[in-house]
N, C-alpha and C positions, 0 to 999 in steps of 0.2 A: 512197448508197453509192459510195464512190470505188472505183477499180479497183486500188489498191495496198494493199488488205487492211485499210485503216481503216473502221471502221464508222460510219456516218451514220445514226442512226436517227430515229424520229418524235419529236414533242415529248411523248409519254408515256413516254420512256425517262428514268429518273432518273439524269441525267448532272449532277453538281455543277457550278455555274459556267456552265452552257449556257443562254443566254437564247434561248429558241426563238422568241419574238415577234420578236427581232432578226434571225434568221436565216431567218425566214419569206420575205422578200423574194427571197433567193438560193437558197431551198431547191431549186427546180425546175431549176437549173441542172446538177444531177447528172443523168446521162442517165436513170437508173431511177427518179428522183422526178418530174421533169416531163414524161417520155416525149415530148419535143419533137421528137426525131428520128423520121421517119415508120416506119423500119425498126425501132427499138426499141419503138415504139408497137405496130406489128403483133405483134411477138414477144410482148409482155405481153398484147394482145388474144387471141391464140390460145391462150397458156396458161390465161388466166383462162376462156375459153370452154370447156376441157376440165375446168377444177375446178369451176364453177358447175353448178347444174342446167339441163337445156335448158329447161324450162318458167319462165317468168317468176315471181319470188318477191320476198320482202322480205330485204333483205341489210343487216347491221350491219357497217360498216367501222370498227374500233376502232383508233386511232392513225392516223387518216385522213390527217393531214398537210394537203397542199393539195388533196387529193381526187383525184389522178390516177387511182388505181385504181377509185374511186367512179365517175368519169366513165366508164370504159370497161364496168363493170357497167351503169350506167344506159344506155349504148348498146346494150347486148345484151339490154334490157327489163326489168331488175330494179329494184325500187323500194328506194333507198339511204337510210340512217340512218348519218351518220358521227358519229364522236366523237374530239375530240383536246383536249388539255389548254391549247392555245395559242389564245388569242382571235384571233390574227393569221393562224394557219394556218387556223382555221376560217372567218375572213373571206374569205381566198382560195379556199377550197374553195366556198363559197357562190357566190362570183362566177363560178367556172368552171363550176358546175351550174345557174346561173341559168336559170329557166325549165322545169327538169326535175322529176321525180317524186322529190326528194331533198331531205333536212332535215340540217343539220350543227350539233351542240351542243357547247358547251364542257363538257368533264368528264374523269373519270379512266377509262382503258380497264379497270382493275380494278373499277370500280364505275360503269358508264356509266348516265347519268341518263335511262333510259327507261321507268321506271314497270314496269307489267306487260306491256310489248309483248314479243312473240315472234317469233322471226325463222326463216327457211328456211337461211340462212347466216350465219356470223359469220367474217368475214375479218380477218386481223391480219397485217401484214407488218413484221418487224424491231422488235418490242415484246416479245415474250415472253422472250426471252433475258436482258433486263435487268430483270426484274420481280423482286422479292424472293422470291416464293413461286410459281413458274411452275404447280406442280401445283394450287395453289387457284385460280389464274386460270383454268386449263383447266376445272376443275370448275364454277366459275361460269359461263364461257362455254357451256359444254353445256347448263347450265340455261336459257340464254337461247333455246334452239333448241326450234322445234315438233317434234314426233314425226317421226323420219326427216330431220331436218336434218343439216347438216354444218359442220364447222370446216374452214376453209380457212388454213393457217398457212405463211407464207414465212419462213425462219429461215437461220442459217447459223453458221459459226464462222470468224472473221476474225483474221488476224495470225499470225506465226509465233514471234516471240520472246515474246510475252507474250498468247497467242490469247484471244479473249474470243468469247462466243456459247454456243449450246447444240448439241450434236451431234444428228443425227437418230435416234441409237440412244436417247439419254436422252429426247427428245421422244416417241417412239413409246411407250417405257416408261410415262410420265407419262400418256399417253393410254388406256393399257389399261383402267383402271377407268371410264373414261366413253364409249369408242367402240367399235362393233361391227366395223367395218371401218376398216383405216388404210393408206393408200397413200401411198408415198414417192416423189417425183418429183426427180431431181437436176437441178439448174439451172447448175452450174458450167461445164458445158461448151458452153453456148450463149452466146457472147459478145454476140449480138444484144439480149440481155436487159439487159446490163450496159453497152453502148456500148464493150465492148472485151473482151479476153481477161481472164479472172481465173484465180487458182490456188488460191484458197481453197474451203472448202465452203460451197455454197449450195444450198439445196433447198426444196421444198413438201411439205407433208403434207396429205392430203385425208382427215378423219376423219368417217365417217358414223356417226351416234348412232341407237340404238334397233334 
């Protein structure tokens, strides 16, 4: 995600003409993608620690990209399964988490190839807003959770002349049929997360099911 309001999403975002495999090699150059700056990395690790369960569990990272958030979750003790449409992104994620309790699969975030496996957390960053039916996606993702599991969704609205994204109010409304508790955490006012100041709407939603 760049700081001028232009969204850069995962390979699961249906952006016509975008070759995500070609972009994989440079994907981590964005501060909040690669988390290469120690301050940005600490900021995301701290937020993630507050969103994820305190006890180690099974986490599904949909639209995982190169696996930067997967790595933070793994470092916090969680067992990770990541899914992305781009084979090149998945290859980089596997390399990034080599030797860890993590599996990465090529597949669609709307229909991840996980069989009957269920998870304690489904984590999705900058994917939901661009899906054709976000309500259906949320219902499906909630069905991938074990009882008491949680959805962790990082989204926003980008751009001023022709904004794209999903407002927090709409997302929370879509979650109403599937979540018992929903918490919204504003992220726009924390420049450490983005590698600089931002002026658009960025937020996280933690939705507890059951």
